[in-house]
N, CA, C and O atoms as a Maestro MAE file, in Angstrom:
{
 s_m_m2io_version
 :::
 2.0.0
}

f_m_ct {
 s_m_title
 :::
 protein
 m_atom[276] {
  # First column is atom index #
  i_m_mmod_type
  r_m_x_coord
  r_m_y_coord
  r_m_z_coord
  i_m_residue_number
  s_m_chain_name
  s_m_pdb_residue_name
  s_m_pdb_atom_name
  i_m_atomic_number
  :::
  1 25 78.140 275.555 52.537 1 A "MET " " N  " 7
  2 3 77.154 274.744 53.149 1 A "MET " " CA " 6
  3 2 77.668 273.494 53.678 1 A "MET " " C  " 6
  4 15 77.023 273.092 54.645 1 A "MET " " O  " 8
  5 25 78.618 272.783 53.332 2 A "GLU " " N  " 7
  6 3 79.661 271.683 53.648 2 A "GLU " " CA " 6
  7 2 80.102 272.192 54.795 2 A "GLU " " C  " 6
  8 15 79.796 271.485 55.756 2 A "GLU " " O  " 8
  9 25 80.788 273.285 55.097 3 A "HIS " " N  " 7
  10 3 81.314 273.826 56.367 3 A "HIS " " CA " 6
  11 2 80.541 273.735 57.288 3 A "HIS " " C  " 6
  12 15 80.842 273.192 58.351 3 A "HIS " " O  " 8
  13 25 79.127 274.378 56.977 4 A "LEU " " N  " 7
  14 3 78.276 274.409 58.320 4 A "LEU " " CA " 6
  15 2 77.753 272.969 58.397 4 A "LEU " " C  " 6
  16 15 77.320 272.639 59.501 4 A "LEU " " O  " 8
  17 25 77.728 272.311 57.694 5 A "LEU " " N  " 7
  18 3 76.909 270.864 57.802 5 A "LEU " " CA " 6
  19 2 78.011 270.120 58.945 5 A "LEU " " C  " 6
  20 15 77.655 269.567 59.986 5 A "LEU " " O  " 8
  21 25 79.334 270.256 58.489 6 A "ALA " " N  " 7
  22 3 80.504 269.781 59.076 6 A "ALA " " CA " 6
  23 2 80.425 270.324 60.614 6 A "ALA " " C  " 6
  24 15 80.692 269.496 61.485 6 A "ALA " " O  " 8
  25 25 80.061 271.722 61.041 7 A "VAL " " N  " 7
  26 3 80.159 272.137 62.357 7 A "VAL " " CA " 6
  27 2 78.868 271.246 62.898 7 A "VAL " " C  " 6
  28 15 79.173 270.345 63.679 7 A "VAL " " O  " 8
  29 25 77.610 271.375 62.610 8 A "LEU " " N  " 7
  30 3 76.396 270.730 63.048 8 A "LEU " " CA " 6
  31 2 76.409 269.400 63.086 8 A "LEU " " C  " 6
  32 15 75.488 268.897 63.730 8 A "LEU " " O  " 8
  33 25 77.373 268.495 62.464 9 A "ASP " " N  " 7
  34 3 77.789 267.157 62.593 9 A "ASP " " CA " 6
  35 2 78.599 266.804 63.647 9 A "ASP " " C  " 6
  36 15 78.503 265.697 64.177 9 A "ASP " " O  " 8
  37 25 79.417 267.670 64.014 10 A "GLU " " N  " 7
  38 3 80.337 267.506 65.204 10 A "GLU " " CA " 6
  39 2 79.492 268.104 66.463 10 A "GLU " " C  " 6
  40 15 79.739 267.549 67.534 10 A "GLU " " O  " 8
  41 25 78.623 269.054 66.487 11 A "TYR " " N  " 7
  42 3 77.548 269.595 67.536 11 A "TYR " " CA " 6
  43 2 76.870 268.289 67.796 11 A "TYR " " C  " 6
  44 15 76.879 267.783 68.919 11 A "TYR " " O  " 8
  45 25 76.329 267.782 66.845 12 A "GLU " " N  " 7
  46 3 75.201 266.474 67.047 12 A "GLU " " CA " 6
  47 2 75.952 265.208 67.295 12 A "GLU " " C  " 6
  48 15 75.293 264.507 68.062 12 A "GLU " " O  " 8
  49 25 76.797 264.782 67.030 13 A "GLY " " N  " 7
  50 3 77.393 263.603 67.042 13 A "GLY " " CA " 6
  51 2 77.161 262.660 66.257 13 A "GLY " " C  " 6
  52 15 76.680 261.599 66.655 13 A "GLY " " O  " 8
  53 25 77.506 262.925 64.845 14 A "VAL " " N  " 7
  54 3 77.293 262.123 63.960 14 A "VAL " " CA " 6
  55 2 78.503 260.982 63.268 14 A "VAL " " C  " 6
  56 15 79.703 261.220 63.126 14 A "VAL " " O  " 8
  57 25 77.914 259.951 62.974 15 A "SER " " N  " 7
  58 3 78.768 258.781 62.409 15 A "SER " " CA " 6
  59 2 77.703 258.002 61.663 15 A "SER " " C  " 6
  60 15 76.503 257.905 61.919 15 A "SER " " O  " 8
  61 25 78.514 257.398 60.552 16 A "ASP " " N  " 7
  62 3 77.743 256.326 59.891 16 A "ASP " " CA " 6
  63 2 77.277 255.127 60.619 16 A "ASP " " C  " 6
  64 15 76.324 254.480 60.183 16 A "ASP " " O  " 8
  65 25 77.981 254.746 61.858 17 A "SER " " N  " 7
  66 3 77.829 253.714 62.505 17 A "SER " " CA " 6
  67 2 77.741 254.191 63.818 17 A "SER " " C  " 6
  68 15 78.601 254.996 64.176 17 A "SER " " O  " 8
  69 25 76.560 253.729 64.881 18 A "TYR " " N  " 7
  70 3 76.234 253.851 66.134 18 A "TYR " " CA " 6
  71 2 77.552 253.470 67.045 18 A "TYR " " C  " 6
  72 15 78.342 252.563 66.784 18 A "TYR " " O  " 8
  73 25 77.617 254.370 68.182 19 A "SER " " N  " 7
  74 3 78.465 254.408 69.161 19 A "SER " " CA " 6
  75 2 77.911 255.361 70.259 19 A "SER " " C  " 6
  76 15 77.501 256.455 69.871 19 A "SER " " O  " 8
  77 25 77.851 255.060 71.628 20 A "PRO " " N  " 7
  78 3 77.694 255.994 72.525 20 A "PRO " " CA " 6
  79 2 78.094 257.913 72.036 20 A "PRO " " C  " 6
  80 15 77.341 258.886 72.074 20 A "PRO " " O  " 8
  81 25 79.431 257.824 71.653 21 A "GLU " " N  " 7
  82 3 79.799 259.145 71.159 21 A "GLU " " CA " 6
  83 2 79.335 259.704 70.342 21 A "GLU " " C  " 6
  84 15 79.323 260.934 70.287 21 A "GLU " " O  " 8
  85 25 78.696 258.733 69.266 22 A "PHE " " N  " 7
  86 3 78.017 259.464 67.929 22 A "PHE " " CA " 6
  87 2 76.723 258.654 67.570 22 A "PHE " " C  " 6
  88 15 76.540 257.750 66.756 22 A "PHE " " O  " 8
  89 25 75.761 259.382 68.589 23 A "PRO " " N  " 7
  90 3 74.350 258.569 68.540 23 A "PRO " " CA " 6
  91 2 73.423 259.152 67.275 23 A "PRO " " C  " 6
  92 15 72.206 258.966 67.239 23 A "PRO " " O  " 8
  93 25 74.004 259.728 66.460 24 A "TYR " " N  " 7
  94 3 73.226 260.265 65.280 24 A "TYR " " CA " 6
  95 2 74.003 260.121 63.695 24 A "TYR " " C  " 6
  96 15 75.219 260.193 63.518 24 A "TYR " " O  " 8
  97 25 73.120 259.935 62.783 25 A "LYS " " N  " 7
  98 3 73.652 259.819 61.278 25 A "LYS " " CA " 6
  99 2 72.519 260.763 60.617 25 A "LYS " " C  " 6
  100 15 71.298 260.797 60.772 25 A "LYS " " O  " 8
  101 25 73.374 261.487 59.850 26 A "ARG " " N  " 7
  102 3 72.781 262.626 58.910 26 A "ARG " " CA " 6
  103 2 72.194 262.292 57.680 26 A "ARG " " C  " 6
  104 15 72.950 261.733 56.884 26 A "ARG " " O  " 8
  105 25 71.071 262.486 57.332 27 A "LYS " " N  " 7
  106 3 70.235 261.740 56.074 27 A "LYS " " CA " 6
  107 2 69.762 262.825 55.414 27 A "LYS " " C  " 6
  108 15 69.556 263.904 55.971 27 A "LYS " " O  " 8
  109 25 69.538 262.568 54.030 28 A "LYS " " N  " 7
  110 3 69.061 263.556 53.028 28 A "LYS " " CA " 6
  111 2 67.410 263.055 52.812 28 A "LYS " " C  " 6
  112 15 67.104 261.869 52.685 28 A "LYS " " O  " 8
  113 25 66.779 263.774 52.803 29 A "THR " " N  " 7
  114 3 65.258 263.391 52.692 29 A "THR " " CA " 6
  115 2 64.380 264.601 51.993 29 A "THR " " C  " 6
  116 15 64.753 265.772 51.915 29 A "THR " " O  " 8
  117 25 63.449 264.202 51.626 30 A "ASN " " N  " 7
  118 3 61.974 265.333 51.027 30 A "ASN " " CA " 6
  119 2 61.192 265.331 52.201 30 A "ASN " " C  " 6
  120 15 60.925 264.521 53.089 30 A "ASN " " O  " 8
  121 25 60.840 266.799 51.848 31 A "VAL " " N  " 7
  122 3 59.682 267.081 53.016 31 A "VAL " " CA " 6
  123 2 58.616 267.950 51.899 31 A "VAL " " C  " 6
  124 15 58.883 268.064 50.703 31 A "VAL " " O  " 8
  125 25 57.552 268.443 52.456 32 A "PHE " " N  " 7
  126 3 56.166 268.798 51.909 32 A "PHE " " CA " 6
  127 2 56.503 270.218 52.545 32 A "PHE " " C  " 6
  128 15 56.550 270.037 53.762 32 A "PHE " " O  " 8
  129 25 56.720 271.359 52.291 33 A "LEU " " N  " 7
  130 3 56.685 272.613 52.911 33 A "LEU " " CA " 6
  131 2 54.997 273.246 53.350 33 A "LEU " " C  " 6
  132 15 53.978 272.578 53.173 33 A "LEU " " O  " 8
  133 25 55.011 274.405 53.837 34 A "GLU " " N  " 7
  134 3 53.643 274.698 54.533 34 A "GLU " " CA " 6
  135 2 52.729 274.960 53.235 34 A "GLU " " C  " 6
  136 15 51.528 274.691 53.200 34 A "GLU " " O  " 8
  137 25 53.370 275.452 52.304 35 A "LYS " " N  " 7
  138 3 52.636 275.834 51.129 35 A "LYS " " CA " 6
  139 2 52.513 274.653 49.658 35 A "LYS " " C  " 6
  140 15 52.137 274.782 48.493 35 A "LYS " " O  " 8
  141 25 53.002 273.623 50.407 36 A "GLY " " N  " 7
  142 3 52.751 272.290 49.448 36 A "GLY " " CA " 6
  143 2 53.858 272.331 48.582 36 A "GLY " " C  " 6
  144 15 53.591 271.576 47.647 36 A "GLY " " O  " 8
  145 25 55.002 272.852 48.422 37 A "THR " " N  " 7
  146 3 56.299 272.573 47.541 37 A "THR " " CA " 6
  147 2 57.027 271.521 48.501 37 A "THR " " C  " 6
  148 15 56.942 271.382 49.721 37 A "THR " " O  " 8
  149 25 57.882 270.722 47.396 38 A "LEU " " N  " 7
  150 3 58.889 269.760 48.224 38 A "LEU " " CA " 6
  151 2 60.040 270.399 48.130 38 A "LEU " " C  " 6
  152 15 60.317 271.216 47.252 38 A "LEU " " O  " 8
  153 25 60.828 270.011 49.132 39 A "SER " " N  " 7
  154 3 62.250 270.477 49.144 39 A "SER " " CA " 6
  155 2 63.026 269.524 49.694 39 A "SER " " C  " 6
  156 15 62.436 268.768 50.465 39 A "SER " " O  " 8
  157 25 64.238 269.327 49.515 40 A "ASP " " N  " 7
  158 3 65.293 268.620 50.147 40 A "ASP " " CA " 6
  159 2 65.983 269.137 51.306 40 A "ASP " " C  " 6
  160 15 66.679 270.133 51.114 40 A "ASP " " O  " 8
  161 25 65.925 268.646 52.492 41 A "VAL " " N  " 7
  162 3 66.365 268.520 53.405 41 A "VAL " " CA " 6
  163 2 67.323 267.401 54.117 41 A "VAL " " C  " 6
  164 15 67.399 266.182 53.958 41 A "VAL " " O  " 8
  165 25 68.097 268.411 55.057 42 A "TRP " " N  " 7
  166 3 69.097 267.283 56.220 42 A "TRP " " CA " 6
  167 2 68.152 266.914 57.358 42 A "TRP " " C  " 6
  168 15 67.384 267.753 57.828 42 A "TRP " " O  " 8
  169 25 68.197 265.885 57.722 43 A "VAL " " N  " 7
  170 3 67.887 265.439 59.063 43 A "VAL " " CA " 6
  171 2 68.885 264.458 59.832 43 A "VAL " " C  " 6
  172 15 69.729 263.731 59.309 43 A "VAL " " O  " 8
  173 25 68.579 264.611 61.292 44 A "TYR " " N  " 7
  174 3 69.547 263.916 62.018 44 A "TYR " " CA " 6
  175 2 68.714 262.653 62.815 44 A "TYR " " C  " 6
  176 15 67.795 262.874 63.604 44 A "TYR " " O  " 8
  177 25 69.047 261.727 62.575 45 A "VAL " " N  " 7
  178 3 68.498 260.294 62.503 45 A "VAL " " CA " 6
  179 2 69.250 259.618 63.727 45 A "VAL " " C  " 6
  180 15 70.468 259.485 63.605 45 A "VAL " " O  " 8
  181 25 68.545 259.106 65.092 46 A "TYR " " N  " 7
  182 3 69.423 258.617 65.895 46 A "TYR " " CA " 6
  183 2 69.253 257.347 66.004 46 A "TYR " " C  " 6
  184 15 68.112 256.888 66.059 46 A "TYR " " O  " 8
  185 25 70.336 256.568 66.052 47 A "GLN " " N  " 7
  186 3 70.729 255.366 65.811 47 A "GLN " " CA " 6
  187 2 70.557 254.212 67.205 47 A "GLN " " C  " 6
  188 15 70.594 253.003 66.977 47 A "GLN " " O  " 8
  189 25 70.423 254.595 68.231 48 A "GLY " " N  " 7
  190 3 70.610 253.919 69.286 48 A "GLY " " CA " 6
  191 2 69.164 253.383 69.229 48 A "GLY " " C  " 6
  192 15 68.204 253.694 68.524 48 A "GLY " " O  " 8
  193 25 69.349 252.381 70.306 49 A "ASN " " N  " 7
  194 3 67.980 251.748 70.741 49 A "ASN " " CA " 6
  195 2 66.808 252.529 71.265 49 A "ASN " " C  " 6
  196 15 67.091 253.292 72.189 49 A "ASN " " O  " 8
  197 25 65.612 252.506 70.893 50 A "THR " " N  " 7
  198 3 64.509 253.302 71.435 50 A "THR " " CA " 6
  199 2 63.231 252.191 71.920 50 A "THR " " C  " 6
  200 15 62.105 252.456 72.341 50 A "THR " " O  " 8
  201 25 63.741 251.159 71.732 51 A "HIS " " N  " 7
  202 3 62.511 250.059 72.836 51 A "HIS " " CA " 6
  203 2 62.275 250.678 73.784 51 A "HIS " " C  " 6
  204 15 63.114 251.395 74.329 51 A "HIS " " O  " 8
  205 25 60.879 250.510 74.257 52 A "GLY " " N  " 7
  206 3 60.486 251.045 75.256 52 A "GLY " " CA " 6
  207 2 60.400 252.347 75.671 52 A "GLY " " C  " 6
  208 15 60.034 252.585 76.822 52 A "GLY " " O  " 8
  209 25 60.686 253.242 74.894 53 A "LEU " " N  " 7
  210 3 60.632 254.794 74.557 53 A "LEU " " CA " 6
  211 2 59.192 255.417 74.375 53 A "LEU " " C  " 6
  212 15 58.496 254.937 73.480 53 A "LEU " " O  " 8
  213 25 58.766 256.276 75.018 54 A "LYS " " N  " 7
  214 3 57.133 256.836 74.410 54 A "LYS " " CA " 6
  215 2 57.756 257.753 73.143 54 A "LYS " " C  " 6
  216 15 58.788 258.413 73.021 54 A "LYS " " O  " 8
  217 25 56.762 257.502 72.374 55 A "PRO " " N  " 7
  218 3 56.736 258.590 71.309 55 A "PRO " " CA " 6
  219 2 56.378 259.950 71.715 55 A "PRO " " C  " 6
  220 15 55.781 260.056 72.787 55 A "PRO " " O  " 8
  221 25 56.625 260.955 71.079 56 A "ILE " " N  " 7
  222 3 56.062 262.302 71.510 56 A "ILE " " CA " 6
  223 2 55.301 262.562 70.738 56 A "ILE " " C  " 6
  224 15 55.589 262.594 69.542 56 A "ILE " " O  " 8
  225 25 53.962 262.856 71.257 57 A "PRO " " N  " 7
  226 3 52.871 263.048 70.545 57 A "PRO " " CA " 6
  227 2 53.146 264.289 69.637 57 A "PRO " " C  " 6
  228 15 53.722 265.358 69.840 57 A "PRO " " O  " 8
  229 25 52.446 263.679 68.443 58 A "LYS " " N  " 7
  230 3 52.412 264.837 67.241 58 A "LYS " " CA " 6
  231 2 54.181 265.104 66.760 58 A "LYS " " C  " 6
  232 15 54.490 265.945 65.916 58 A "LYS " " O  " 8
  233 25 54.826 264.544 67.213 59 A "GLY " " N  " 7
  234 3 56.307 264.561 67.282 59 A "GLY " " CA " 6
  235 2 56.791 266.168 67.399 59 A "GLY " " C  " 6
  236 15 57.753 266.591 66.758 59 A "GLY " " O  " 8
  237 25 56.192 266.794 68.077 60 A "ASP " " N  " 7
  238 3 56.564 268.377 68.646 60 A "ASP " " CA " 6
  239 2 57.176 268.418 69.865 60 A "ASP " " C  " 6
  240 15 56.685 268.605 70.978 60 A "ASP " " O  " 8
  241 25 58.317 268.220 69.525 61 A "TYR " " N  " 7
  242 3 59.668 268.342 70.965 61 A "TYR " " CA " 6
  243 2 59.491 269.658 71.601 61 A "TYR " " C  " 6
  244 15 59.560 269.638 72.830 61 A "TYR " " O  " 8
  245 25 59.273 270.835 71.025 62 A "LEU " " N  " 7
  246 3 59.000 271.711 72.082 62 A "LEU " " CA " 6
  247 2 58.136 271.855 72.678 62 A "LEU " " C  " 6
  248 15 58.221 272.404 73.776 62 A "LEU " " O  " 8
  249 25 56.800 271.348 72.100 63 A "ASP " " N  " 7
  250 3 55.638 271.511 73.012 63 A "ASP " " CA " 6
  251 2 55.319 270.349 73.896 63 A "ASP " " C  " 6
  252 15 54.358 270.216 74.654 63 A "ASP " " O  " 8
  253 25 56.476 269.398 73.614 64 A "TYR " " N  " 7
  254 3 56.345 268.268 74.691 64 A "TYR " " CA " 6
  255 2 57.078 268.598 75.990 64 A "TYR " " C  " 6
  256 15 56.868 268.063 77.078 64 A "TYR " " O  " 8
  257 25 58.231 269.840 75.643 65 A "LEU " " N  " 7
  258 3 58.934 270.080 76.908 65 A "LEU " " CA " 6
  259 2 58.088 271.138 77.295 65 A "LEU " " C  " 6
  260 15 58.193 271.358 78.501 65 A "LEU " " O  " 8
  261 25 57.496 271.684 76.866 66 A "LYS " " N  " 7
  262 3 56.352 272.958 77.873 66 A "LYS " " CA " 6
  263 2 55.534 272.416 78.516 66 A "LYS " " C  " 6
  264 15 55.190 272.966 79.562 66 A "LYS " " O  " 8
  265 25 54.829 270.947 78.071 67 A "ARG " " N  " 7
  266 3 54.196 270.197 78.672 67 A "ARG " " CA " 6
  267 2 54.375 269.661 79.668 67 A "ARG " " C  " 6
  268 15 53.499 269.602 80.531 67 A "ARG " " O  " 8
  269 25 55.835 269.010 79.834 68 A "ASN " " N  " 7
  270 3 55.986 267.988 80.849 68 A "ASN " " CA " 6
  271 2 57.336 268.659 81.514 68 A "ASN " " C  " 6
  272 15 58.419 268.074 81.526 68 A "ASN " " O  " 8
  273 25 57.143 269.806 81.998 69 A "ARG " " N  " 7
  274 3 58.257 270.394 83.048 69 A "ARG " " CA " 6
  275 2 57.710 270.509 84.362 69 A "ARG " " C  " 6
  276 15 58.405 270.934 85.285 69 A "ARG " " O  " 8
  :::
 }
 m_bond[275] {
  # First column is bond index #
  i_m_from
  i_m_to
  i_m_order
  :::
  1 1 2 1
  2 2 3 1
  3 3 4 2
  4 3 5 1
  5 5 6 1
  6 6 7 1
  7 7 8 2
  8 7 9 1
  9 9 10 1
  10 10 11 1
  11 11 12 2
  12 11 13 1
  13 13 14 1
  14 14 15 1
  15 15 16 2
  16 15 17 1
  17 17 18 1
  18 18 19 1
  19 19 20 2
  20 19 21 1
  21 21 22 1
  22 22 23 1
  23 23 24 2
  24 23 25 1
  25 25 26 1
  26 26 27 1
  27 27 28 2
  28 27 29 1
  29 29 30 1
  30 30 31 1
  31 31 32 2
  32 31 33 1
  33 33 34 1
  34 34 35 1
  35 35 36 2
  36 35 37 1
  37 37 38 1
  38 38 39 1
  39 39 40 2
  40 39 41 1
  41 41 42 1
  42 42 43 1
  43 43 44 2
  44 43 45 1
  45 45 46 1
  46 46 47 1
  47 47 48 2
  48 47 49 1
  49 49 50 1
  50 50 51 1
  51 51 52 2
  52 51 53 1
  53 53 54 1
  54 54 55 1
  55 55 56 2
  56 55 57 1
  57 57 58 1
  58 58 59 1
  59 59 60 2
  60 59 61 1
  61 61 62 1
  62 62 63 1
  63 63 64 2
  64 63 65 1
  65 65 66 1
  66 66 67 1
  67 67 68 2
  68 67 69 1
  69 69 70 1
  70 70 71 1
  71 71 72 2
  72 71 73 1
  73 73 74 1
  74 74 75 1
  75 75 76 2
  76 75 77 1
  77 77 78 1
  78 78 79 1
  79 79 80 2
  80 79 81 1
  81 81 82 1
  82 82 83 1
  83 83 84 2
  84 83 85 1
  85 85 86 1
  86 86 87 1
  87 87 88 2
  88 87 89 1
  89 89 90 1
  90 90 91 1
  91 91 92 2
  92 91 93 1
  93 93 94 1
  94 94 95 1
  95 95 96 2
  96 95 97 1
  97 97 98 1
  98 98 99 1
  99 99 100 2
  100 99 101 1
  101 101 102 1
  102 102 103 1
  103 103 104 2
  104 103 105 1
  105 105 106 1
  106 106 107 1
  107 107 108 2
  108 107 109 1
  109 109 110 1
  110 110 111 1
  111 111 112 2
  112 111 113 1
  113 113 114 1
  114 114 115 1
  115 115 116 2
  116 115 117 1
  117 117 118 1
  118 118 119 1
  119 119 120 2
  120 119 121 1
  121 121 122 1
  122 122 123 1
  123 123 124 2
  124 123 125 1
  125 125 126 1
  126 126 127 1
  127 127 128 2
  128 127 129 1
  129 129 130 1
  130 130 131 1
  131 131 132 2
  132 131 133 1
  133 133 134 1
  134 134 135 1
  135 135 136 2
  136 135 137 1
  137 137 138 1
  138 138 139 1
  139 139 140 2
  140 139 141 1
  141 141 142 1
  142 142 143 1
  143 143 144 2
  144 143 145 1
  145 145 146 1
  146 146 147 1
  147 147 148 2
  148 147 149 1
  149 149 150 1
  150 150 151 1
  151 151 152 2
  152 151 153 1
  153 153 154 1
  154 154 155 1
  155 155 156 2
  156 155 157 1
  157 157 158 1
  158 158 159 1
  159 159 160 2
  160 159 161 1
  161 161 162 1
  162 162 163 1
  163 163 164 2
  164 163 165 1
  165 165 166 1
  166 166 167 1
  167 167 168 2
  168 167 169 1
  169 169 170 1
  170 170 171 1
  171 171 172 2
  172 171 173 1
  173 173 174 1
  174 174 175 1
  175 175 176 2
  176 175 177 1
  177 177 178 1
  178 178 179 1
  179 179 180 2
  180 179 181 1
  181 181 182 1
  182 182 183 1
  183 183 184 2
  184 183 185 1
  185 185 186 1
  186 186 187 1
  187 187 188 2
  188 187 189 1
  189 189 190 1
  190 190 191 1
  191 191 192 2
  192 191 193 1
  193 193 194 1
  194 194 195 1
  195 195 196 2
  196 195 197 1
  197 197 198 1
  198 198 199 1
  199 199 200 2
  200 199 201 1
  201 201 202 1
  202 202 203 1
  203 203 204 2
  204 203 205 1
  205 205 206 1
  206 206 207 1
  207 207 208 2
  208 207 209 1
  209 209 210 1
  210 210 211 1
  211 211 212 2
  212 211 213 1
  213 213 214 1
  214 214 215 1
  215 215 216 2
  216 215 217 1
  217 217 218 1
  218 218 219 1
  219 219 220 2
  220 219 221 1
  221 221 222 1
  222 222 223 1
  223 223 224 2
  224 223 225 1
  225 225 226 1
  226 226 227 1
  227 227 228 2
  228 227 229 1
  229 229 230 1
  230 230 231 1
  231 231 232 2
  232 231 233 1
  233 233 234 1
  234 234 235 1
  235 235 236 2
  236 235 237 1
  237 237 238 1
  238 238 239 1
  239 239 240 2
  240 239 241 1
  241 241 242 1
  242 242 243 1
  243 243 244 2
  244 243 245 1
  245 245 246 1
  246 246 247 1
  247 247 248 2
  248 247 249 1
  249 249 250 1
  250 250 251 1
  251 251 252 2
  252 251 253 1
  253 253 254 1
  254 254 255 1
  255 255 256 2
  256 255 257 1
  257 257 258 1
  258 258 259 1
  259 259 260 2
  260 259 261 1
  261 261 262 1
  262 262 263 1
  263 263 264 2
  264 263 265 1
  265 265 266 1
  266 266 267 1
  267 267 268 2
  268 267 269 1
  269 269 270 1
  270 270 271 1
  271 271 272 2
  272 271 273 1
  273 273 274 1
  274 274 275 1
  275 275 276 2
  :::
 }
}
């Protein structure tokens, strides 16, 4: 698992502190799955300035892309 996370970290540009070269950090958090069970997951969190950016409705990025082409 650690090897896979290291590969993903390199792809996503992960660092503990923000720089244009490394805009994301990886964080472990809990989520509720569809059937209501709790699971630990890793998420990538953008560390840059989001001031002035519009939120994506419902947080569904793929749906946002489909509707805004």
